[in-house]
C-alpha positions in Angstrom: -3.1 -26.4 -42.8 -3.7 -28.0 -39.5 -1.3 -30.7 -38.2 -3.4 -32.0 -35.2 -5.8 -31.0 -32.5 -4.5 -30.2 -29.1 -6.7 -30.5 -26.0 -5.9 -28.0 -23.3 -6.8 -27.7 -19.6 -9.9 -25.6 -19.7 -9.3 -24.5 -16.1 -6.6 -22.2 -17.2 -7.9 -18.6 -17.4 -6.2 -16.6 -20.2 -6.5 -12.8 -20.6 -6.1 -10.4 -23.5 -6.0 -6.6 -23.2 -7.4 -4.3 -25.8 -7.4 -0.5 -26.3 -9.0 2.4 -28.2 -11.3 5.4 -27.9 -14.6 5.0 -26.0 -18.3 6.0 -26.1 -20.1 6.4 -22.9 -23.7 6.6 -21.6 -23.2 8.5 -18.4 -26.8 8.2 -17.2 -26.9 4.4 -17.5 -23.2 4.1 -16.5 -22.4 2.0 -19.6 -19.7 1.8 -22.2 -19.6 -0.1 -25.5 -16.5 -2.1 -26.1 -14.9 -4.4 -28.7 -13.5 -7.1 -26.4 -11.7 -9.2 -29.1 -10.7 -9.2 -32.8 -9.0 -12.5 -32.5 -5.7 -10.9 -33.2 -2.6 -13.1 -32.8 -0.7 -12.7 -29.6 2.0 -14.5 -27.6 0.7 -16.6 -24.8 1.7 -19.4 -22.5 -0.4 -22.6 -22.2 0.3 -25.2 -19.5 1.1 -28.5 -21.2 2.0 -26.8 -24.5 4.3 -24.0 -23.6 4.9 -20.6 -25.3 2.7 -20.2 -28.4 1.4 -17.7 -30.9 -2.3 -17.8 -30.3 -5.2 -16.8 -32.6 -8.8 -16.7 -31.5 -11.2 -18.2 -34.1 -14.3 -16.0 -34.1 -16.7 -18.3 -35.9 -19.9 -18.9 -34.1 -19.1 -22.7 -33.9 -15.8 -22.0 -32.1 -16.9 -19.5 -29.3 -19.1 -20.5 -26.4 -21.0 -17.3 -25.9 -23.7 -18.4 -23.5 -22.0 -17.2 -20.3 -20.7 -13.8 -21.6 -24.1 -13.0 -23.3 -26.2 -14.1 -20.3 -26.4 -10.5 -18.9 -24.7 -11.5 -15.7 -21.0 -12.0 -16.6 -18.7 -10.0 -14.4 -16.6 -7.0 -15.1 -13.4 -6.9 -13.0 -10.6 -4.6 -12.4 -7.5 -6.1 -13.9 -8.9 -9.7 -13.6 -8.8 -9.6 -9.8 -11.5 -12.0 -8.6 -10.5 -12.7 -5.0 -13.7 -11.4 -3.5 -17.1 -9.9 -4.2 -15.7 -6.3 -4.2 -13.5 -7.1 -7.1 -16.5 -7.2 -9.4 -17.0 -3.6 -10.5 -19.9 -4.2 -13.0 -21.5 -6.6 -15.3 -21.6 -7.4 -19.0 -25.1 -6.3 -20.1 -24.9 -7.8 -23.5 -22.3 -9.5 -25.7 -22.2 -10.9 -29.3 -20.0 -11.7 -32.2 -20.3 -9.4 -35.2 -18.2 -8.9 -38.3 -15.4 -11.0 -36.9 -15.1 -9.2 -33.6 -16.6 -9.5 -30.1 -18.8 -6.6 -29.1 -20.2 -6.0 -25.6 -21.9 -3.3 -23.4 -20.5 -3.0 -19.9 -22.4 -1.4 -17.0 -20.5 -0.1 -14.0 -21.7 -0.4 -10.4 -22.7 2.8 -8.6 -20.9 1.7 -5.4 -18.5 4.3 -3.9 -15.4 2.1 -4.4 -16.1 1.8 -8.1 -16.5 5.6 -8.7 -12.7 6.2 -9.2 -12.6 3.6 -12.0 -15.8 4.9 -13.6 -14.4 8.4 -13.6 -11.2 7.2 -15.3 -13.2 5.5 -18.0 -15.3 8.7 -18.5 -12.3 11.0 -18.7 -10.4 8.7 -21.0 -7.6 7.8 -18.6 -8.6 4.1 -18.9 -8.9 3.2 -22.5 -8.3 -0.6 -22.5 -10.3 -3.7 -21.8 -9.2 -7.3 -21.4 -11.1 -10.5 -21.8 -10.6 -13.5 -19.5 -11.3 -16.8 -21.3 -10.6 -20.5 -21.3 -9.5 -22.6 -24.3 -10.6 -26.2 -24.6 -9.1 -27.0 -28.0 -6.4 -25.5 -30.3 -5.9 -26.2 -34.0 -2.1 -25.9 -34.9 -1.6 -24.3 -38.3 1.8 -24.1 -39.9 2.7 -20.9 -41.6 6.2 -21.2 -43.0 8.6 -21.7 -40.1 5.9 -20.6 -37.5 3.1 -22.6 -36.0 0.0 -20.7 -35.1 -2.3 -22.2 -32.4 -5.8 -21.3 -33.4 -8.3 -21.6 -30.5 -11.3 -23.4 -32.1 -13.2 -24.2 -28.9 -13.0 -21.4 -26.3 -15.2 -19.6 -23.9 -15.0 -15.9 -22.8 -15.8 -15.6 -19.0 -15.4 -12.0 -18.0 -14.2 -8.6 -19.2 -11.8 -6.4 -17.2 -10.4 -2.9 -17.2 -6.7 -3.3 -17.9 -3.9 -0.8 -18.7 -1.8 -3.0 -21.0 -3.1 -3.5 -24.6 -2.5 -6.7 -26.6 -5.2 -6.6 -29.3 -5.1 -3.0 -30.6 -8.1 -3.7 -32.8 -10.4 -4.3 -29.9 -11.7 -1.1 -28.4 -13.9 0.9 -26.1 -16.0 2.0 -29.0 -16.3 5.6 -30.3 -19.7 6.9 -31.1 -18.9 7.0 -34.8 -17.3 3.5 -34.7 -18.2 1.3 -37.6 -17.3 -2.1 -39.0 -15.2 -0.5 -41.7 -12.6 0.4 -39.1 -11.9 -3.2 -38.4 -9.5 -5.4 -40.5 -9.1 -9.1 -39.7 -6.5 -11.4 -41.1 -7.6 -14.7 -39.6 -10.1 -17.2 -41.2 -12.4 -19.7 -39.6 -11.7 -23.4 -39.2 -13.3 -26.5 -37.8 -12.3 -29.1 -35.2 -14.3 -32.1 -33.9 -13.6 -34.9 -31.5 -14.1 -37.5 -34.3 -10.8 -36.8 -36.0 -11.0 -39.3 -38.9 -14.1 -37.5 -40.2 -11.9 -34.5 -41.2 -10.7 -36.4 -44.2 -14.0 -36.0 -45.9 -14.5 -32.3 -45.2 -14.9 -29.5 -47.7 -15.1 -26.6 -45.4 -17.1 -23.5 -46.4 -15.5 -20.5 -44.6 -18.5 -18.2 -44.2 -19.4 -17.7 -40.5 -22.8 -18.8 -39.4 -24.6 -19.1 -36.1 -25.2 -22.8 -36.7 -23.4 -25.3 -34.4 -20.6 -27.5 -35.7 -22.9 -30.5 -36.1 -25.3 -28.8 -38.5 -22.4 -27.4 -40.5 -21.1 -30.9 -40.9 -24.3 -32.0 -42.5 -24.1 -29.3 -45.2 -20.8 -30.4 -46.6 -20.6 -32.2 -49.9 -18.3 -34.6 -51.6 -17.5 -32.3 -54.5 -15.3 -29.3 -54.3 -16.1 -26.1 -56.2 -13.2 -23.7 -56.6 -13.7 -20.4 -54.9 -14.3 -17.3 -56.9 -11.6 -14.7 -56.7 -12.2 -12.3 -53.8 -14.8 -14.6 -52.2 -14.7 -15.9 -48.6 -14.8 -19.5 -49.5 -11.7 -21.7 -49.1 -11.1 -25.2 -50.7 -9.6 -27.7 -48.2 -6.7 -30.0 -49.2 -8.1 -33.5 -48.6 -4.6 -35.1 -48.3 -3.6 -32.5 -45.7 -6.8 -33.1 -43.8 -6.2 -36.8 -43.8 -2.7 -36.3 -42.5 -4.2 -34.0 -39.8 -6.7 -36.6 -38.8 -3.9 -39.2 -38.4 -1.9 -36.8 -36.2 -5.0 -36.0 -34.2 -5.7 -39.7 -33.6 -2.1 -40.2 -32.4 -2.5 -37.3 -30.0 -5.7 -38.8 -28.6 -4.0 -42.1 -28.0 -1.1 -40.4 -26.3 -3.5 -38.5 -24.1 -5.3 -41.7 -23.2 -2.0 -43.3 -22.2 -1.2 -40.3 -20.1 -4.5 -40.7 -18.1 -3.8 -44.4 -17.5 -0.2 -43.7 -16.5 -1.5 -41.4 -13.8 -3.7 -44.2 -12.6 -0.8 -46.7 -12.3 -0.7 -46.4 -8.5 -4.4 -47.2 -8.2 -5.2 -49.7 -10.9 -3.5 -53.0 -11.7 -1.6 -53.3 -15.0 -4.2 -55.8 -16.4 -7.1 -53.4 -15.8 -5.2 -50.5 -17.4 -4.5 -52.6 -20.5 -8.2 -53.5 -20.7 -9.2 -49.9 -20.5 -6.7 -48.8 -23.1 -7.9 -51.4 -25.6 -11.5 -50.3 -25.1 -10.6 -46.6 -25.4 -8.7 -47.1 -28.7 -11.4 -49.3 -30.2 -14.3 -47.0 -29.2 -12.6 -43.7 -30.0 -12.9 -42.5 -26.4 -11.5 -39.1 -25.4 -9.2 -38.8 -22.4 -12.0 -37.3 -20.2 -14.1 -40.4 -20.8 -11.2 -42.7 -20.0 -10.5 -40.9 -16.8 -14.2 -41.3 -15.7 -14.1 -45.0 -16.7 -11.0 -45.5 -14.7 -12.6 -43.9 -11.6 -15.7 -46.0 -12.0 -13.5 -49.2 -12.2 -11.6 -48.1 -9.0 -14.9 -47.5 -7.2 -16.2 -50.9 -8.2 -13.0 -52.6 -7.1 -13.2 -50.9 -3.7 -16.8 -51.9 -3.2 -15.9 -55.5 -4.1 -13.3 -55.5 -1.3 -10.2 -55.4 -3.6 -7.1 -53.8 -2.1 -6.0 -50.6 -3.7 -2.9 -48.5 -3.0 -3.3 -45.6 -0.7 -1.5 -42.3 -0.4 -0.9 -40.1 2.7 -1.9 -36.5 2.2 0.3 -33.9 3.9 -1.6 -30.7 4.7 -0.1 -27.5 6.2 -1.6 -25.4 8.9 -3.6 -23.4 6.4 -4.8 -26.5 4.5 -2.3 -25.4 1.8 -4.7 -22.8 0.6 -2.7 -20.9 -2.1 -4.2 -17.6 -0.9 -3.0 -18.1 2.6 0.4 -19.3 1.4 0.7 -16.2 -0.8 0.0 -13.9 2.2 2.5 -15.7 4.4 5.2 -15.7 1.7 4.5 -12.1 0.9 5.1 -11.3 4.6 8.3 -13.3 4.5 9.6 -11.4 1.5 8.7 -8.1 3.2 10.5 -9.0 6.4 13.6 -10.0 4.4 13.8 -6.4 3.1 12.5 -4.7 6.3 13.4 -6.9 9.4 11.9 -4.4 11.8 8.5 -5.4 10.5 8.7 -8.7 12.4 8.3 -7.0 15.8 4.7 -5.9 14.9 3.5 -9.1 13.3 0.9 -11.2 15.3 0.8 -14.2 13.0 4.1 -16.0 12.7 3.2 -18.3 9.7 5.6 -16.3 7.6 8.6 -17.7 9.5 8.0 -21.0 7.7 9.1 -19.3 4.5 11.6 -16.8 5.9 14.7 -18.6 4.4 13.1 -19.5 1.0 14.2 -17.9 -2.2 11.5 -16.5 -4.5 11.8 -19.4 -6.9 11.4 -21.8 -4.0 8.3 -20.0 -3.1 7.0 -20.5 -6.6 7.6 -24.2 -6.4 5.6 -24.3 -3.1 2.7 -22.5 -4.7 2.6 -24.8 -7.7 2.7 -27.8 -5.4 -0.2 -26.3 -3.4 -2.3 -26.2 -6.6 -1.6 -29.9 -7.2 1.1 -29.5 -9.9 4.1 -31.8 -9.8 7.3 -29.7 -9.6 11.0 -30.6 -9.4 14.1 -28.5 -8.9 15.2 -29.8 -12.3 12.3 -28.0 -13.8 13.3 -24.6 -12.3 13.8 -22.9 -15.7 10.3 -24.1 -16.9 8.3 -22.8 -13.9 10.4 -19.6 -13.8 9.2 -19.0 -17.4 5.6 -19.7 -16.3 5.9 -17.2 -13.5 5.8 -14.4 -16.1 2.6 -15.5 -17.8 -1.1 -15.4 -17.0 -1.6 -18.5 -14.9 1.1 -17.8 -12.4 0.8 -16.8 -8.7 4.0 -14.9 -8.9 2.4 -11.4 -9.7 0.0 -11.8 -6.7 3.0 -12.8 -4.5 4.9 -9.7 -5.5 1.9 -7.5 -5.1 1.2 -8.9 -1.6 4.8 -8.4 -0.5 5.1 -5.0 -2.1 2.0 -3.6 -0.4 3.2 -4.8 3.0 6.6 -3.1 2.6 5.0 0.0 1.1 2.5 0.5 3.9 5.1 -0.1 6.7 7.4 2.5 5.2 4.5 5.0 4.6 3.2 4.8 8.1 6.6 5.1 9.7 7.4 8.3 7.7 4.9 10.6 9.4 5.5 13.8 7.4 5.4 17.0 9.4 2.6 18.7 7.4 0.0 16.4 8.8 0.3 18.1 12.2 -1.3 21.4 11.2 -3.2 20.2 8.1 -6.8 19.0 8.6 -7.7 15.6 7.1 -10.8 15.3 5.0 -12.6 12.5 3.1 -12.8 12.3 -0.6 -15.4 10.0 -2.2 -14.3 10.3 -5.8 -12.2 12.5 -8.1 -14.7 15.3 -8.4 -14.0 18.7 -6.8 -15.1 18.7 -3.2 -16.2 21.8 -1.1 -15.9 22.3 2.6 -17.2 24.5 5.4 -14.5 26.4 7.3 -14.2 28.1 10.7 -16.8 30.9 11.0 -18.9 29.9 7.9 -21.9 28.8 9.9 -23.8 31.8 11.2 -24.3 32.5 14.9 -27.6 31.6 16.5 -30.1 34.3 17.4 -32.6 34.5 20.2 -36.0 33.2 19.1 -39.0 34.8 20.8 -42.3 33.0 21.4 -43.9 32.5 18.1 -41.0 34.2 16.4 -39.6 33.4 13.0 -36.2 31.6 12.6 -34.1 33.9 10.5 -31.7 32.7 7.9 -28.0 33.3 8.2 -25.1 33.5 5.7 -22.7 30.9 4.5 -19.9 31.9 2.2 -21.0 31.5 -1.4 -17.4 31.3 -2.5 -16.8 27.8 -1.0 -13.2 26.5 -1.6 -12.9 23.5 -3.9 -10.3 20.7 -3.8 -9.9 18.0 -6.4 -8.0 14.8 -5.7 -5.3 13.6 -8.2 -3.6 10.4 -8.9 0.2 10.0 -8.7 1.9 6.9 -10.1 5.2 5.4 -11.1 6.4 1.9 -12.1 9.4 -0.4 -12.2 10.1 -3.7 -13.9 10.9 -7.1 -12.5 12.7 -9.2 -15.1 12.8 -12.9 -15.6 16.5 -12.9 -15.0 16.0 -11.5 -11.5 13.8 -14.5 -10.6 16.2 -17.0 -12.3 19.0 -15.5 -10.2 16.7 -15.4 -7.1 17.5 -11.7 -6.8 14.6 -9.4 -6.3 16.8 -6.6 -5.0 15.4 -3.9 -7.2 11.8 -4.8 -6.3 12.6 -5.1 -2.6 14.3 -1.6 -2.7 11.3 -0.3 -4.5 8.8 -1.7 -2.0 10.8 -0.8 1.1 11.6 2.8 -0.1 8.5 3.8 -1.9 6.4 4.2 1.3 8.9 6.8 2.6 9.3 8.3 -0.8 5.6 8.9 -1.3 5.3 10.3 2.2 8.1 12.7 1.4 6.3 13.6 -1.9 3.1 14.3 0.1 5.1 16.6 2.3 6.6 18.4 -0.7 3.1 18.9 -2.2 1.7 20.2 1.0 4.5 22.7 1.7 4.5 23.7 -2.0 0.9 24.8 -1.3 1.9 26.7 1.9 4.9 28.3 0.1 2.8 29.6 -2.9 3.2 33.3 -3.6 6.3 33.7 -1.5 4.6 32.2 1.5 1.2 34.0 1.3 -0.5 30.8 0.0 -2.9 30.2 -2.9 -5.7 32.6 -3.8 -9.0 31.7 -2.1 -12.4 32.3 -3.6 -13.5 34.1 -0.4 -12.2 37.6 -0.7 -10.4 36.8 -3.9 -7.0 37.1 -2.1 -4.2 34.9 -0.9 -4.6 32.9 2.4 -2.4 35.4 4.3 -2.7 39.1 3.7 -2.6 42.1 5.9 -6.1 42.9 4.8 -7.3 39.7 6.3 -5.5 40.5 9.6 -3.5 37.3 9.5 -0.1 38.5 8.3 2.5 40.7 9.9 2.9 44.2 8.2 6.6 43.6 8.0 8.9 40.7 8.5 10.6 40.1 11.8 12.4 37.5 13.9 10.7 35.4 16.5 10.3 37.3 19.7 7.9 38.0 22.5 6.5 40.9 20.5 6.1 39.1 17.2 4.6 36.0 18.9 2.1 38.1 20.8 1.1 39.7 17.5 0.5 36.2 16.1 -1.6 35.3 19.1 -3.7 38.4 18.6 -4.2 37.9 14.9 -5.5 34.3 15.4 -7.6 35.1 18.4 -9.2 38.2 16.9 -10.4 36.3 13.7 -14.2 36.7 13.2 -16.9 34.8 11.5 -18.9 36.1 8.5 -21.3 37.8 10.8 -18.6 39.4 12.9 -18.5 37.1 15.9 -15.0 36.7 17.5 -13.9 33.1 17.1 -11.3 33.3 19.9 -9.1 30.6 18.3 -6.0 29.5 20.2 -2.6 29.0 18.4 -1.4 25.5 18.6 1.7 25.1 16.3 4.7 27.3 15.5 6.1 26.4 12.1 9.6 27.4 10.9 12.3 26.4 8.5 15.7 25.3 9.7 16.8 28.9 10.1 14.6 29.6 13.1 14.5 26.2 14.6 16.5 27.2 17.6 14.5 30.3 18.3 11.3 28.3 18.1 12.6 25.8 20.7 13.8 28.6 22.9 10.4 30.2 23.2 8.2 27.1 23.3 10.2 24.7 25.5 9.3 24.6 29.2 12.5 24.5 31.2 13.5 25.3 34.8 16.6 27.3 34.0 16.5 30.9 35.2 17.9 32.3 31.9 15.6 35.1 31.0 12.1 36.4 30.9 11.4 34.8 27.5 12.0 31.2 28.6 8.9 29.0 28.3 6.4 31.8 27.9 4.9 30.1 24.8 5.1 26.4 25.9 1.5 25.9 24.8 2.9 26.1 21.2 4.2 22.9 19.5 7.3 23.7 17.4 7.5 22.2 13.9 10.7 22.6 11.8 10.7 21.5 8.2 13.3 22.1 5.5 10.6 22.8 2.9 10.0 26.3 4.6 12.1 28.8 2.7 14.5 31.1 4.6 13.3 33.0 7.7 9.5 32.6 7.1 7.5 31.4 10.1 3.8 30.6 10.8 1.4 30.0 13.6 -1.6 27.7 13.2 -4.6 26.9 15.4 -5.6 23.2 15.9 -6.8 22.0 12.5 -9.8 20.4 14.2 -11.0 23.8 15.2 -9.9 26.0 12.2 -8.3 24.2 9.3 -6.5 26.4 6.8 -4.9 23.7 4.7 -6.4 20.2 4.3 -5.3 16.8 2.8 -7.1 13.6 2.1 -7.3 10.3 0.2 -9.9 8.8 -2.1 -12.3 6.2 -0.7 -10.5 5.8 2.6 -7.4 4.3 0.9 -4.9 6.0 3.3 -1.8 4.4 1.8 -0.4 4.0 -1.7 -1.1 0.7 -3.5 1.2 -1.5 -5.5 -0.3 -3.2 -8.5 1.6 -6.0 -10.4 0.7 -6.6 -14.0 1.3 -10.0 -15.5 3.5 -10.8 -18.5 3.7 -8.0 -21.0 4.0 -9.3 -24.6 7.2 -8.1 -26.2 9.0 -7.7 -22.9 10.9 -10.0 -20.6 9.4 -8.9 -17.3 6.5 -7.9 -15.0 5.4 -4.3 -14.6 5.1 -3.2 -11.0 3.2 0.1 -10.5 2.6 2.2 -7.4 -0.6 4.3 -7.5 -1.6 7.0 -4.9 -4.8 9.0 -4.9 -4.2 12.2 -2.9 -5.6 15.6 -2.4 -4.2 18.8 -0.9 -5.5 22.4 -0.8 -6.5 25.5 1.1 -10.0 26.0 2.4 -9.8 29.1 4.7 -7.7 31.8 6.3 -9.0 32.0 9.9 -6.8 30.3 12.4 -3.4 31.2 11.0 -0.6 33.8 11.1 2.2 34.5 8.7 5.4 36.4 9.3 7.9 36.7 6.4 10.8 36.8 8.9 13.9 38.9 8.8 
């Protein structure tokens, strides 16, 4: 049974992730979820340490007003740094059959669409509840102590990829209470600890508040019938628990008065302590009383000690510190970044180790830290209340974006860029699709033209990988693996984009993928954009390419007169391409510089002797690429402590699309 009651800092936000199949109302953009079953999980609570936590789901233990108000937020992975982090709201929430049930409604904003589609297609199957705990009831079970949360409040529900409570689910349409099995039982906790000695606690869950339940208890205990939900409480154990709770209350009062030792004289603190013990006051009330006494002394002209506040340039805003520290970590891995940075606040942290940065962040949040406590706050860095994941995410995204921008893969020169609003298939007009205008006589009728009914469709995809950052890495102040990941992943993803793009070009031995228009590959002799036989680059073959591109026609037979812009080869023909396209003054032959209006592109992804010519993609795109919702670079996401592991999960996610939308404006020669 319970040993004592432990008050906790209710400002600490705790999260639990849950997973299972889902049911969806697409019209109303809602999904039903089970956001908790109270399942036991490992957690970390400031002031207590690492615990095994169990959420009591009795109505008296859960403060449901905020979550059931209809306005509680739905977040993406508990991010709540700005208004855009809210992706929906909790329409309704309740406790039913020892589990928490809610209906989530998603926003129709464009930046929420990718998440909503992942929920609909089953990619995202987990939810996580963010909550605060005001009071725990420790319960001894053999050699293990279970901390049962008996006064807690759910605040929000998030989409999250890492499940903790596998009994809480996005509900299936045929979901029923019979699918749920709970092992925990209800319990009670009140501030008036001695009253526990007289309790005989009925275990059935009701909606009545704790006070009314107290009034229903009787002096006599009736043994529970086998298989019933009733539990008989051991009075002696409850008395021992009450004594321990009173001791904990007095210790907490002493802690409050110790913190006031610099502001209140010893005699005043002794007086407040005696009053608090005699009147059964809780620490919060003692803190308020001490503040009132200090205010009264100040108004009476008494001298009280003062402290000097030291504030940094940013006002020690943790968010600003995280941004500056993230930049410092990024510069440590990629020194060249420093040349392009306009704000030099990061230099203040340039020489700090990661663990030193964590100490700075804790101090900025008003927590006392000491180098002697390094092991303790390193442990905390891997749990839910830490700034460490946000610091890694900030640094990682800066490194990733810098590497990604610098890579500049070659495919982007002759691919057109398009916008993708979501993960649905997108269709695009191509060169020659819109019909030519016709002369309109006075009072004449505007005639309709033809647009290809076989519009090409491209669907974005998500590409992702992850690495781990272990607690040992932070203890050793060595984030080498993460730094390498952040610094290299930008170039790595740019290279992968290049690979995907050229894989599209190289489809069907260089002819490209099959288009809906004409039901043929991008390049065929029938379309007039492919050489009848392979040949090397020469004046003759280049002229044939010019003719093929310029003679392309629209659907209604109008010459498009497109101009070649790029000459694409593999490594085999790089020299030949340069020889015909470079403008030089040497008198070395009639071929020199004749095609200097072409820009040569050489890429190792082009196989053998194949070569291509492309018009400017702004005029006639054949291949296109794009990103979802304007997010033009990959994103690093850092997920906090994963139960059962000793590290943090770092993911890189990239939403990217590539495809073919036409055949006009290009020429292909298989080479020889």
